C-alpha positions in Angstrom: 0.0 0.1 0.1 2.3 2.8 -1.3 -0.7 5.3 -1.3 -3.8 5.5 0.5 -6.5 7.9 -0.5 -8.7 9.4 2.3 -12.3 10.7 1.4 -14.4 12.9 3.6 -16.8 11.0 5.8 -20.0 11.7 7.7 -19.9 9.5 10.6 -17.9 6.9 12.5 -20.3 4.4 14.1 -20.6 1.0 16.0 -17.9 -0.8 18.1 -14.2 -1.7 17.8 -11.6 -3.2 19.6 -8.0 -1.7 19.1 -4.9 -4.1 19.0 -3.1 -4.9 22.3 -0.9 -2.3 23.9 2.4 -2.1 22.2 4.3 -0.9 25.5 2.9 -3.7 27.5 3.4 -6.3 24.9 7.1 -5.7 24.6 7.4 -5.7 28.6 5.3 -8.9 28.7 7.4 -10.8 26.2 11.0 -9.7 27.6 9.9 -10.7 31.1 8.5 -14.0 30.0 11.4 -14.7 28.2 13.5 -14.2 31.4 11.2 -16.2 33.6 11.1 -20.0 34.6 8.2 -21.9 32.9 5.8 -21.3 30.1 3.9 -18.0 29.9 0.9 -17.4 27.6 0.2 -13.7 26.3 -3.2 -13.3 24.7 -4.2 -10.1 22.7 -0.5 -9.6 22.1 0.0 -6.8 19.7 0.2 -7.4 16.2 2.5 -4.3 15.5 5.7 -4.7 13.6 7.7 -3.1 16.5 6.4 -5.9 18.9 7.3 -8.9 16.0 10.8 -7.3 16.3 11.1 -7.8 20.0 9.9 -11.4 19.5 12.4 -12.2 16.8 15.3 -10.8 18.9 14.3 -13.2 21.8 14.3 -16.0 19.3 17.7 -15.1 18.4 18.9 -15.1 21.9 17.5 -18.7 22.2 14.1 -18.2 23.5 11.5 -20.6 22.0 8.5 -18.7 21.1 5.3 -19.6 19.3 2.7 -17.3 17.8 -0.9 -17.9 16.7 -2.8 -14.7 15.7 -2.9 -12.7 18.8 -1.6 -15.3 21.4 2.0 -15.7 22.0 3.4 -18.6 24.0 7.1 -18.3 25.6 9.3 -21.0 27.0 11.1 -18.8 29.5 14.9 -19.5 30.1 15.1 -17.8 33.3 17.7 -15.1 34.0 20.5 -16.8 33.1 19.3 -18.8 30.1 19.8 -16.5 27.3 22.5 -17.3 24.5 24.6 -15.4 22.4 23.2 -14.6 19.1 25.5 -15.3 16.0 24.1 -12.4 14.2 23.2 -8.8 15.0 19.8 -8.4 16.7 17.5 -6.4 14.4 15.1 -4.1 16.3 13.9 -2.6 12.9 12.2 0.8 13.6 11.4 0.0 17.4 13.3 2.3 19.8 11.5 0.3 22.7 12.9 -2.9 21.4 16.4 -1.5 21.3 16.3 0.3 24.7 14.8 -2.3 26.7 16.9 -5.1 25.2 19.9 -3.0 25.9 19.2 -3.4 29.7 18.8 -7.1 29.5 21.8 -7.5 27.2 24.3 -5.5 29.9 23.6 -8.4 32.3 24.8 -11.4 29.9 28.1 -12.9 29.9 28.7 -12.6 26.2 28.9 -10.0 23.8 25.9 -8.9 21.4 25.1 -6.2 18.7 21.7 -4.7 18.2 20.8 -2.3 15.3 17.7 -1.2 13.3 16.5 0.5 10.4 18.0 4.0 9.1 15.2 5.8 11.4 16.3 4.0 14.3 20.0 4.3 13.6 19.5 8.1 13.6 17.6 8.3 17.0 19.9 9.3 20.1 20.7 6.1 22.3 23.2 8.1 24.6 20.6 8.6 27.5 20.3 5.0 27.8 24.1 4.1 27.2 25.1 6.3 30.1 23.5 4.7 33.0 23.9 1.1 31.8 27.7 2.0 31.6 27.6 3.2 34.8 26.3 -0.2 35.9 29.5 -1.9 34.5 28.1 -2.6 31.1 30.6 -1.9 27.9 28.7 -0.3 25.3 30.1 1.0 22.0 28.0 3.2 19.7 28.2 4.9 16.4 29.5 8.5 16.6 29.2 8.1 20.4 25.4 7.7 20.6 23.9 6.1 17.8 23.1 2.4 16.6 24.5 -0.2 15.9 25.2 -0.9 19.8 27.8 -3.4 20.7 27.0 -4.5 24.4 29.6 -6.5 26.3 27.5 -7.4 29.4 28.6 -9.1 32.6 28.4 -8.7 36.4 26.5 -5.3 36.9 26.6 -3.0 39.9 23.5 -1.3 41.5 23.3 2.5 41.2 21.1 5.3 41.9 20.0 7.3 38.9 18.0 10.5 38.3 16.4 10.5 34.9 17.8 13.8 33.3 14.9 13.6 30.7 11.7 11.9 31.4 11.7 8.4 29.8 9.8 5.3 30.4 12.3 3.4 28.0 15.3 4.7 29.8 13.9 3.8 33.2 12.7 0.3 32.0 16.2 -0.4 30.6 17.8 0.3 33.8 15.0 -1.6 35.8 15.8 -4.6 33.6 19.3 -4.3 34.1 18.8 -4.2 37.6 17.5 -7.7 37.6 21.0 -8.6 37.1 22.8 -6.4 39.5 24.0 -7.3 43.0 22.1 -5.2 45.2 19.2 -2.8 44.8 19.1 -0.3 41.8 17.1 2.9 42.2 15.7 5.0 39.5 14.4 8.7 40.4 12.1 10.2 38.1 11.2 13.9 38.8 8.5 13.6 36.3 6.3 10.6 36.3 6.3 8.3 33.1 4.2 5.4 32.1 4.6 2.7 34.7 4.1 -0.7 32.9 7.6 -2.0 33.6 7.0 -1.6 37.3 3.6 -3.3 37.0 4.9 -6.1 35.1 8.0 -7.0 36.7 6.1 -7.4 40.1 3.5 -9.5 38.4 6.5 -11.8 37.2 7.6 -11.9 40.8 10.5 -9.4 41.1 10.9 -7.6 44.4 10.4 -3.9 43.5 9.3 -1.0 45.6 8.1 2.5 45.0 8.0 5.5 47.1 7.6 9.1 46.1 9.7 9.6 42.9 11.8 6.5 43.5 11.5 3.1 42.1 13.8 0.4 43.4 14.3 -3.1 42.2 16.2 -5.9 43.8 18.5 -7.9 41.5 18.6 -11.9 41.6 14.8 -12.5 41.7 13.6 -15.5 40.4 10.9 -14.8 37.8 7.9 -17.1 37.4 5.7 -17.6 34.1 2.4 -16.2 33.9 -1.0 -16.1 31.9 -1.5 -12.7 30.8 -4.0 -10.5 28.7 -2.7 -7.3 26.9 -5.1 -4.6 27.2 -6.0 -2.5 24.1 -3.6 0.1 23.1 -4.9 3.5 24.2 -2.4 5.2 21.7 -4.1 3.5 18.9 -7.6 4.1 20.4 -7.0 8.0 20.1 -7.3 7.7 16.3 -10.9 6.8 16.8 -11.7 8.7 19.5 -10.6 11.9 17.5 -12.4 10.7 14.4 -15.6 10.4 16.3 -15.2 13.8 18.0 -14.9 15.3 14.4 -17.6 13.7 12.3 -21.0 15.3 13.1 -23.2 11.9 13.2 -21.0 9.8 15.2 -21.2 7.4 17.9 -18.6 4.9 18.8 -17.8 2.2 21.5 -14.3 1.2 21.9 -13.8 -2.2 23.7 -11.1 -3.1 26.4 -8.8 -0.4 26.2 -6.1 0.1 28.8 -6.6 2.7 31.3 -3.6 2.8 33.2 -3.6 6.2 34.9 0.0 7.0 33.6 -1.7 6.4 30.1 -5.0 8.2 30.3 -3.7 11.8 30.2 -5.2 11.9 26.8 -8.5 11.4 28.1 -8.1 14.0 30.5 -6.8 16.4 27.8 -9.9 15.8 25.4 -12.5 16.0 28.3 -10.9 19.3 29.2 -11.4 20.3 25.6 -15.2 19.5 25.8 -15.1 15.7 24.6 -18.0 13.8 26.0 -16.2 10.3 27.1 -17.7 7.8 29.1 -15.9 5.0 30.7 -17.8 1.4 30.9 -17.0 -1.8 32.6 -13.8 -0.9 34.2 -11.9 -3.9 35.7 -8.3 -4.9 36.5 -6.1 -7.6 34.9 -2.4 -8.3 36.0 -2.2 -4.9 37.9 -3.2 -2.9 34.6 -6.8 -1.4 34.5 -8.9 -1.5 31.3 -12.4 -1.0 30.2 -14.6 0.4 27.5 -14.7 4.0 26.1 -17.9 5.5 24.7 -17.6 8.7 22.7 -19.8 10.8 20.4 -19.4 13.9 18.3 -18.9 17.4 19.9 -17.2 20.7 19.3 -13.9 21.2 20.9 -12.6 24.2 22.6 -8.7 23.6 22.2 -5.9 24.4 24.6 -2.3 24.3 25.6 -0.2 21.2 26.4 2.8 21.7 28.5 5.1 20.9 31.2 4.5 17.5 33.2 1.6 16.4 30.9 4.0 16.1 27.9 5.8 12.9 28.7 2.3 11.3 29.6 1.0 12.3 26.2 4.0 11.9 24.0 2.5 9.3 21.8 -0.9 11.1 21.5 0.4 14.5 20.6 0.4 13.8 16.8 -3.3 13.3 16.9 -4.1 16.1 19.3 -2.0 18.7 17.2 -4.1 17.4 14.1 -7.3 18.3 15.8 -6.1 21.8 16.4 -7.8 23.2 13.1 -11.2 21.7 14.1 -11.1 23.5 17.7 -12.4 26.8 18.7 -9.2 28.3 20.0 -6.5 25.9 18.5 -4.1 24.0 20.2 -0.5 24.9 21.3 2.0 22.1 22.5 5.2 23.4 24.5 8.2 21.5 26.0 7.8 18.7 23.7 11.4 18.8 22.1 11.4 14.9 22.5 8.9 14.8 19.3 11.9 15.8 17.1 13.6 12.7 17.7 11.0 9.9 17.3 10.4 8.1 14.0 10.4 11.2 12.4 10.9 14.9 13.5 7.2 15.1 14.3 6.9 18.6 14.9 8.1 19.5 11.5 6.0 16.6 9.7 2.8 17.9 11.5 3.7 21.7 10.5 4.4 20.5 7.0 1.3 18.5 6.4 -1.0 20.4 8.3 0.1 23.6 6.2 -0.5 21.7 2.9 -4.1 21.0 4.1 -4.7 24.9 4.7 -3.9 25.1 8.5 -2.0 27.9 10.0 0.8 26.5 12.1 3.6 28.4 14.0 6.4 25.7 14.5 8.6 26.3 17.4 12.0 24.3 18.9 9.8 22.4 21.5 6.4 22.3 19.7 3.8 24.3 17.7 0.9 26.4 17.6 -2.2 25.1 15.4 -5.0 27.9 15.0 -8.4 27.0 15.1 -11.3 26.7 12.7 -11.8 30.5 12.4 -8.7 29.8 10.1 -11.1 28.0 7.8 -11.8 24.4 7.0 -8.9 21.8 5.8 -8.7 21.2 2.2 -7.8 17.5 0.8 -3.9 17.5 0.1 -1.3 15.1 -0.7 0.5 14.1 2.7 4.0 12.8 3.3 4.1 10.8 6.5 7.8 10.6 6.5 7.8 6.9 7.3 6.2 7.7 10.7 3.0 5.6 11.5 1.6 8.2 14.2 1.8 11.0 11.5 0.0 9.1 8.9 -2.8 8.0 11.4 -3.1 11.4 12.8 -3.5 13.0 9.3 -5.7 10.5 7.9 -8.0 11.2 10.7 -7.7 15.0 10.1 -8.3 14.3 6.4 -11.8 12.8 7.1 -13.4 16.1 8.0 -11.5 18.0 5.2 -13.0 19.5 2.0 -12.1 16.9 -0.8 -9.7 13.8 -0.9 -6.4 13.6 0.6 -3.4 11.0 -0.6 -1.1 9.6 2.0 2.1 8.5 0.5 3.8 5.6 2.0 0.9 4.6 4.1 2.2 1.2 4.7 4.1 2.6 7.5 1.1 2.2 10.1 2.3 -1.4 10.1 4.8 -0.1 12.9 1.9 0.0 15.4 -1.4 -0.8 13.8 -1.3 -3.0 10.6 -5.2 -3.0 10.1 -5.6 0.5 10.8 -7.1 1.5 7.4 -9.1 -1.7 7.1 -10.6 -1.0 10.7 -11.2 2.6 9.9 -13.0 2.1 6.4 -15.3 -0.6 8.2 -16.6 2.0 10.6 -17.0 5.0 8.4 -20.1 6.1 7.0 -20.0 8.4 4.0 
């Protein structure tokens, strides 16, 4: 699918279940590989990123069987991974590279992990630095870019304050901490998603949290689990946005993950005037999930900045693309991290929204998108820059534009949501 044409729509209606949460799927797979016994993970993400994690684990000697969205993993225990004869390929997945860097730092053998061109241009210095302090020897291209050559071994515990909020860096340190002799502490001045903390506890690790500090004790015996992955709220947000934009919409999204560190997007939308309802909320393996009901409503817009940004980092492209349809527009600040994702998301959003006729002010740490007073968006040819979230966000924005839009290289959605366009087409009314 090199190009995808998006025609205007009247409504999005019905019910939908989004794929399993990517962040949780990565973590369950890695911990299941390090556990003793056979784990079964249902509703595992179908995203290409998560397949890369499974492929890397297989190369490290883990037996994994997949059937549709169920994954069965025969864990090797903490000491059972084997050296891969070839470089591990994380593809486009920064989560795969950073989390596995933590695990590989504790292994008594050398490993190389690389990725595609996009991933090789994303900075890895912030994960290399704490792992090196723990005793891992890591060589990187130009001092901070993949491929990473990791020579692991016996690790020492550290106390580390995150200089930049990052759930991936935090997770890499905690996973490495499983191999350290003693207690490793991570201090996060700004709270980030806590799936790793919940998951390691479910698998039996000794982890404590108090105030802004997370402490993990090395040497724990992890035990296999039967787990269900909640639906990915970062995927659900595209359908929530479509329902808010299209006048006759009424949509129910089933089994969405409602972890409090991930629901900031629901709070942001509700503050803008979105009529959201949570139904059938319940817990599973430490995670919350439930159904979200949404219908069309006009949105006010607003400012997203400060501590809210790390909790919204994956949803910011969709929120920015809603800007032209809001009363007062949307402004995003303190989001420099968007410039080093799969693309420079600030630049990509500004470029494509302008192509559609929006008024956008691009800034070093974010952007301001003028509201509906600037006029209705027009169909345009969109360049997603190989970025799945840019492609999906602009596809939704195009549903309420005047005239058709064409997204080039639309197949990039496979990174997180392979069936996105099929699912969207099934729910739309034109």
